[in-house]
LUMSERO-459179 format. One record per residue (C-alpha): residue number from 1; residue in one letter; x, y, z. Coordinates in nm, 2 decimals, decimal comma, always signed. Example, Ala and Ser with C-alpha at 12.3 -4.5 7.8 and 13.67 -1.06 7.14 Angstrom:
BEGIN
<pt 1 'A' <+1,23 -0,45 +0,78>>;
<pt 2 'S' <+1,37 -0,11 +0,71>>;
***
This chain:
BEGIN
<pt 1 'X' <+1,18 +0,83 +3,33>>;
<pt 2 'X' <+1,42 +0,86 +3,62>>;
<pt 3 'X' <+1,70 +0,60 +3,62>>;
<pt 4 'X' <+1,68 +0,38 +3,93>>;
<pt 5 'X' <+1,90 +0,15 +4,11>>;
<pt 6 'X' <+1,88 -0,07 +4,42>>;
<pt 7 'X' <+2,14 -0,15 +4,68>>;
<pt 8 'X' <+2,14 -0,36 +4,99>>;
<pt 9 'X' <+2,27 -0,16 +5,29>>;
<pt 10 'X' <+2,34 -0,29 +5,64>>;
<pt 11 'X' <+2,37 +0,04 +5,82>>;
<pt 12 'X' <+2,26 +0,41 +5,81>>;
<pt 13 'X' <+2,47 +0,69 +5,94>>;
<pt 14 'X' <+2,25 +1,00 +5,91>>;
<pt 15 'X' <+2,28 +1,33 +6,08>>;
<pt 16 'X' <+2,13 +1,68 +6,08>>;
<pt 17 'X' <+2,32 +1,99 +5,98>>;
<pt 18 'X' <+2,22 +2,34 +6,11>>;
<pt 19 'X' <+2,18 +2,51 +5,77>>;
<pt 20 'X' <+1,92 +2,70 +5,58>>;
<pt 21 'X' <+1,76 +2,59 +5,25>>;
<pt 22 'X' <+1,81 +2,87 +4,99>>;
<pt 23 'X' <+1,51 +2,74 +4,78>>;
<pt 24 'X' <+1,28 +2,79 +5,08>>;
<pt 25 'X' <+1,41 +3,14 +5,15>>;
<pt 26 'X' <+1,42 +3,27 +4,79>>;
<pt 27 'X' <+1,08 +3,14 +4,68>>;
<pt 28 'X' <+0,89 +3,21 +5,01>>;
<pt 29 'X' <+0,61 +3,41 +4,86>>;
<pt 30 'X' <+0,54 +3,15 +4,59>>;
<pt 31 'X' <+0,56 +2,87 +4,84>>;
<pt 32 'X' <+0,32 +3,03 +5,08>>;
<pt 33 'X' <+0,07 +3,10 +4,80>>;
<pt 34 'X' <+0,10 +2,74 +4,67>>;
<pt 35 'X' <+0,05 +2,59 +5,02>>;
<pt 36 'X' <-0,26 +2,81 +5,09>>;
<pt 37 'X' <-0,41 +2,68 +4,77>>;
<pt 38 'X' <-0,35 +2,32 +4,87>>;
<pt 39 'X' <-0,50 +2,38 +5,21>>;
<pt 40 'X' <-0,83 +2,47 +5,05>>;
<pt 41 'X' <-0,88 +2,11 +4,95>>;
<pt 42 'X' <-0,69 +1,91 +5,21>>;
<pt 43 'X' <-0,63 +1,95 +5,59>>;
<pt 44 'X' <-0,25 +1,99 +5,56>>;
<pt 45 'X' <-0,03 +2,11 +5,84>>;
<pt 46 'X' <+0,29 +2,31 +5,79>>;
<pt 47 'X' <+0,51 +2,12 +6,03>>;
<pt 48 'X' <+0,88 +2,08 +6,02>>;
<pt 49 'X' <+1,05 +1,81 +5,80>>;
<pt 50 'X' <+1,39 +1,69 +5,71>>;
<pt 51 'X' <+1,54 +1,68 +5,36>>;
<pt 52 'X' <+1,87 +1,52 +5,27>>;
<pt 53 'X' <+2,14 +1,76 +5,15>>;
<pt 54 'X' <+2,43 +1,52 +5,08>>;
<pt 55 'X' <+2,50 +1,15 +5,09>>;
<pt 56 'X' <+2,75 +0,88 +5,01>>;
<pt 57 'X' <+2,76 +0,50 +5,03>>;
<pt 58 'X' <+3,07 +0,38 +5,21>>;
<pt 59 'X' <+3,09 +0,00 +5,20>>;
<pt 60 'X' <+2,77 -0,13 +5,36>>;
<pt 61 'X' <+2,68 +0,21 +5,51>>;
<pt 62 'X' <+2,47 +0,49 +5,37>>;
<pt 63 'X' <+2,60 +0,81 +5,51>>;
<pt 64 'X' <+2,42 +1,14 +5,48>>;
<pt 65 'X' <+2,31 +1,47 +5,62>>;
<pt 66 'X' <+1,97 +1,64 +5,65>>;
<pt 67 'X' <+1,86 +2,00 +5,68>>;
<pt 68 'X' <+1,54 +2,11 +5,84>>;
<pt 69 'X' <+1,27 +2,30 +5,66>>;
<pt 70 'X' <+0,89 +2,35 +5,66>>;
<pt 71 'X' <+0,64 +2,11 +5,50>>;
<pt 72 'X' <+0,51 +2,39 +5,27>>;
<pt 73 'X' <+0,85 +2,43 +5,11>>;
<pt 74 'X' <+0,90 +2,06 +5,07>>;
<pt 75 'X' <+0,56 +2,00 +4,91>>;
<pt 76 'X' <+0,61 +2,30 +4,68>>;
<pt 77 'X' <+0,94 +2,16 +4,57>>;
<pt 78 'X' <+0,79 +1,82 +4,51>>;
<pt 79 'X' <+0,48 +1,96 +4,32>>;
<pt 80 'X' <+0,71 +2,18 +4,10>>;
<pt 81 'X' <+0,89 +1,87 +3,97>>;
<pt 82 'X' <+1,18 +1,86 +4,23>>;
<pt 83 'X' <+1,39 +2,12 +4,06>>;
<pt 84 'X' <+1,76 +2,12 +4,14>>;
<pt 85 'X' <+1,78 +2,28 +4,48>>;
<pt 86 'X' <+2,05 +2,10 +4,67>>;
<pt 87 'X' <+1,82 +1,85 +4,84>>;
<pt 88 'X' <+1,68 +1,50 +4,80>>;
<pt 89 'X' <+1,37 +1,35 +4,96>>;
<pt 90 'X' <+1,52 +1,06 +5,16>>;
<pt 91 'X' <+1,26 +0,86 +5,36>>;
<pt 92 'X' <+1,20 +0,52 +5,51>>;
<pt 93 'X' <+0,92 +0,27 +5,42>>;
<pt 94 'X' <+0,80 -0,05 +5,59>>;
<pt 95 'X' <+0,83 -0,31 +5,32>>;
<pt 96 'X' <+0,57 -0,54 +5,48>>;
<pt 97 'X' <+0,53 -0,90 +5,38>>;
<pt 98 'X' <+0,28 -1,15 +5,50>>;
<pt 99 'X' <+0,38 -1,49 +5,62>>;
<pt 100 'X' <+0,28 -1,62 +5,27>>;
<pt 101 'X' <+0,53 -1,39 +5,11>>;
<pt 102 'X' <+0,28 -1,14 +4,96>>;
<pt 103 'X' <+0,35 -0,77 +5,01>>;
<pt 104 'X' <+0,10 -0,54 +5,19>>;
<pt 105 'X' <+0,10 -0,18 +5,08>>;
<pt 106 'X' <-0,10 +0,13 +5,17>>;
<pt 107 'X' <-0,36 +0,31 +4,95>>;
<pt 108 'X' <-0,34 +0,67 +5,06>>;
<pt 109 'X' <-0,66 +0,85 +5,16>>;
<pt 110 'X' <-0,81 +1,16 +5,01>>;
<pt 111 'X' <-0,70 +1,38 +5,30>>;
<pt 112 'X' <-0,33 +1,32 +5,23>>;
<pt 113 'X' <-0,08 +1,49 +5,00>>;
<pt 114 'X' <-0,05 +1,16 +4,80>>;
<pt 115 'X' <-0,41 +1,07 +4,77>>;
<pt 116 'X' <-0,48 +0,77 +4,56>>;
<pt 117 'X' <-0,12 +0,66 +4,55>>;
<pt 118 'X' <+0,00 +0,31 +4,66>>;
<pt 119 'X' <+0,32 +0,26 +4,85>>;
<pt 120 'X' <+0,44 +0,11 +5,18>>;
<pt 121 'X' <+0,36 +0,27 +5,51>>;
<pt 122 'X' <+0,60 +0,56 +5,56>>;
<pt 123 'X' <+0,64 +0,93 +5,65>>;
<pt 124 'X' <+0,87 +1,22 +5,58>>;
<pt 125 'X' <+1,14 +1,23 +5,85>>;
<pt 126 'X' <+1,09 +1,51 +6,10>>;
<pt 127 'X' <+1,29 +1,67 +6,39>>;
<pt 128 'X' <+1,13 +1,43 +6,64>>;
<pt 129 'X' <+1,32 +1,15 +6,46>>;
<pt 130 'X' <+1,65 +1,31 +6,57>>;
<pt 131 'X' <+1,84 +1,16 +6,86>>;
<pt 132 'X' <+2,16 +1,32 +6,97>>;
<pt 133 'X' <+2,21 +1,47 +6,63>>;
<pt 134 'X' <+2,14 +1,14 +6,44>>;
<pt 135 'X' <+1,83 +1,07 +6,23>>;
<pt 136 'X' <+1,68 +0,75 +6,36>>;
<pt 137 'X' <+1,51 +0,62 +6,05>>;
<pt 138 'X' <+1,44 +0,27 +6,20>>;
<pt 139 'X' <+1,23 +0,42 +6,49>>;
<pt 140 'X' <+1,06 +0,65 +6,24>>;
<pt 141 'X' <+0,95 +0,37 +6,00>>;
<pt 142 'X' <+0,84 +0,15 +6,29>>;
<pt 143 'X' <+0,63 +0,43 +6,43>>;
<pt 144 'X' <+0,47 +0,50 +6,09>>;
<pt 145 'X' <+0,39 +0,13 +6,03>>;
<pt 146 'X' <+0,22 +0,09 +6,37>>;
<pt 147 'X' <+0,03 +0,42 +6,36>>;
<pt 148 'X' <-0,10 +0,38 +6,00>>;
<pt 149 'X' <-0,19 +0,01 +6,02>>;
<pt 150 'X' <-0,25 -0,07 +6,38>>;
<pt 151 'X' <+0,00 -0,35 +6,38>>;
<pt 152 'X' <+0,24 -0,39 +6,67>>;
<pt 153 'X' <+0,60 -0,50 +6,74>>;
<pt 154 'X' <+0,47 -0,85 +6,82>>;
<pt 155 'X' <+0,32 -0,88 +6,47>>;
<pt 156 'X' <+0,64 -0,85 +6,26>>;
<pt 157 'X' <+1,00 -0,96 +6,24>>;
<pt 158 'X' <+1,22 -0,68 +6,13>>;
<pt 159 'X' <+1,53 -0,73 +5,91>>;
<pt 160 'X' <+1,83 -0,54 +6,05>>;
<pt 161 'X' <+1,93 -0,41 +5,71>>;
<pt 162 'X' <+1,78 -0,20 +5,43>>;
<pt 163 'X' <+1,72 -0,20 +5,06>>;
<pt 164 'X' <+1,79 +0,15 +4,92>>;
<pt 165 'X' <+1,62 +0,26 +4,60>>;
<pt 166 'X' <+1,80 +0,55 +4,44>>;
<pt 167 'X' <+1,53 +0,72 +4,22>>;
<pt 168 'X' <+1,64 +1,06 +4,10>>;
<pt 169 'X' <+1,54 +1,32 +4,36>>;
<pt 170 'X' <+1,41 +1,04 +4,59>>;
<pt 171 'X' <+1,60 +0,79 +4,80>>;
<pt 172 'X' <+1,36 +0,53 +4,95>>;
<pt 173 'X' <+1,50 +0,33 +5,24>>;
<pt 174 'X' <+1,31 +0,01 +5,24>>;
<pt 175 'X' <+1,30 -0,18 +5,58>>;
<pt 176 'X' <+1,20 -0,54 +5,52>>;
<pt 177 'X' <+0,94 -0,66 +5,77>>;
<pt 178 'X' <+0,79 -1,01 +5,78>>;
<pt 179 'X' <+0,46 -1,06 +5,95>>;
<pt 180 'X' <+0,34 -1,37 +6,14>>;
<pt 181 'X' <+0,00 -1,37 +5,96>>;
<pt 182 'X' <-0,08 -1,39 +5,59>>;
<pt 183 'X' <-0,12 -1,09 +5,37>>;
<pt 184 'X' <-0,50 -1,12 +5,35>>;
<pt 185 'X' <-0,53 -1,14 +5,73>>;
<pt 186 'X' <-0,31 -0,83 +5,76>>;
<pt 187 'X' <-0,52 -0,65 +5,51>>;
<pt 188 'X' <-0,84 -0,72 +5,70>>;
<pt 189 'X' <-0,68 -0,61 +6,03>>;
<pt 190 'X' <-0,56 -0,29 +5,86>>;
<pt 191 'X' <-0,91 -0,22 +5,72>>;
<pt 192 'X' <-1,06 -0,25 +6,07>>;
<pt 193 'X' <-0,80 -0,01 +6,20>>;
<pt 194 'X' <-0,88 +0,24 +5,93>>;
<pt 195 'X' <-1,25 +0,21 +5,99>>;
<pt 196 'X' <-1,20 +0,29 +6,36>>;
<pt 197 'X' <-0,99 +0,60 +6,30>>;
<pt 198 'X' <-1,18 +0,90 +6,17>>;
<pt 199 'X' <-0,84 +1,07 +6,09>>;
<pt 200 'X' <-0,69 +0,77 +5,92>>;
<pt 201 'X' <-0,43 +0,85 +5,65>>;
<pt 202 'X' <-0,50 +0,53 +5,46>>;
<pt 203 'X' <-0,80 +0,45 +5,25>>;
<pt 204 'X' <-0,73 +0,08 +5,22>>;
<pt 205 'X' <-0,45 -0,19 +5,22>>;
<pt 206 'X' <-0,34 -0,34 +4,89>>;
<pt 207 'X' <-0,19 -0,69 +4,85>>;
<pt 208 'X' <+0,07 -0,76 +4,58>>;
<pt 209 'X' <+0,17 -1,12 +4,51>>;
<pt 210 'X' <+0,36 -1,08 +4,19>>;
<pt 211 'X' <+0,42 -0,87 +3,87>>;
<pt 212 'X' <+0,05 -0,90 +3,78>>;
<pt 213 'X' <-0,04 -0,69 +4,08>>;
<pt 214 'X' <+0,16 -0,39 +3,98>>;
<pt 215 'X' <-0,07 -0,10 +3,90>>;
<pt 216 'X' <-0,03 +0,26 +3,78>>;
<pt 217 'X' <-0,11 +0,40 +4,13>>;
<pt 218 'X' <+0,21 +0,26 +4,27>>;
<pt 219 'X' <+0,49 +0,51 +4,29>>;
<pt 220 'X' <+0,78 +0,43 +4,05>>;
<pt 221 'X' <+1,03 +0,34 +4,32>>;
<pt 222 'X' <+0,78 +0,10 +4,47>>;
<pt 223 'X' <+0,74 -0,08 +4,14>>;
<pt 224 'X' <+1,12 -0,09 +4,10>>;
<pt 225 'X' <+1,16 -0,25 +4,45>>;
<pt 226 'X' <+0,88 -0,50 +4,40>>;
<pt 227 'X' <+1,01 -0,60 +4,05>>;
<pt 228 'X' <+1,36 -0,65 +4,20>>;
<pt 229 'X' <+1,23 -0,86 +4,49>>;
<pt 230 'X' <+1,03 -1,08 +4,25>>;
<pt 231 'X' <+1,33 -1,17 +4,04>>;
<pt 232 'X' <+1,47 -1,52 +4,07>>;
<pt 233 'X' <+1,77 -1,57 +4,31>>;
<pt 234 'X' <+1,98 -1,63 +4,00>>;
<pt 235 'X' <+1,88 -1,30 +3,85>>;
<pt 236 'X' <+1,96 -1,12 +4,18>>;
<pt 237 'X' <+2,29 -1,30 +4,24>>;
<pt 238 'X' <+2,49 -0,99 +4,14>>;
<pt 239 'X' <+2,32 -0,76 +4,37>>;
<pt 240 'X' <+2,56 -0,53 +4,56>>;
***
C-alpha cells in the first residue's frame, strides 16, 4: 500500500510549464488503442488536462508546476498503475461537511472513469483553470462542487487553506467547506439535482459520520483524510 501523509497548507503557488510529456509521445499507439477500448463502454471525451511535473512545500505554501496533455494519455497512465513517468496526478476536492459535522461525498456514476468509487466532488485540472499562467485550483474545486451537486456559494463557508494528502502518484488538495444545512439535507438536495440532470456524473451522495462509515469503495486518500479528521484534537496536535 502507498505510504500517505497529510499536511495543512495555507497557500498554493501552481503554474503551467510549456513542455511535452515523453510518456504520451512514446506510447501514443498503445494509448490510442486503450482509449478506444474504454470508449466502447463509456462516453469519454479526450479533452486536455493538467498533470503535475514537479512540486515542493515551502513553509505554508505548496509550489508546483503542471504540464498539459490529453485525457487519453492521463487515463492510460492511471490504468497502467501510474508507472514512473515524471508526473503526478494533483487535483482538488471539495471536503464538504454538513452543519452537523458529517461529511458528504460523491458516489460516481456508471458513465464516469471512476464508476462506483466514493470521493469528494472534484475534477482533473484543465487549461480552463489557468489564469495568467497560474493554476487556480480554488476556482476549479468550487466549480466542480457546484456543477456536480447543485449547491451554490450561498450554501457553504469555504476555509481559506487546504489539507494536502500526499499519496504516492497522487496529491489530493482537500478544500474544507462547511455547509449551513445538515448532511442529510444536503444529500437529499444533491439527489434531486442528480435526478434532474440526464448527464449527471454522480449516482448518489454518501454521508460519512465516523470510522464506521468507511467503505471499500472510498479511494485510499479519502479514507486517509477522513481518518485523520476524525482523530481527537490531542492526537492531531502535532500536525504540521
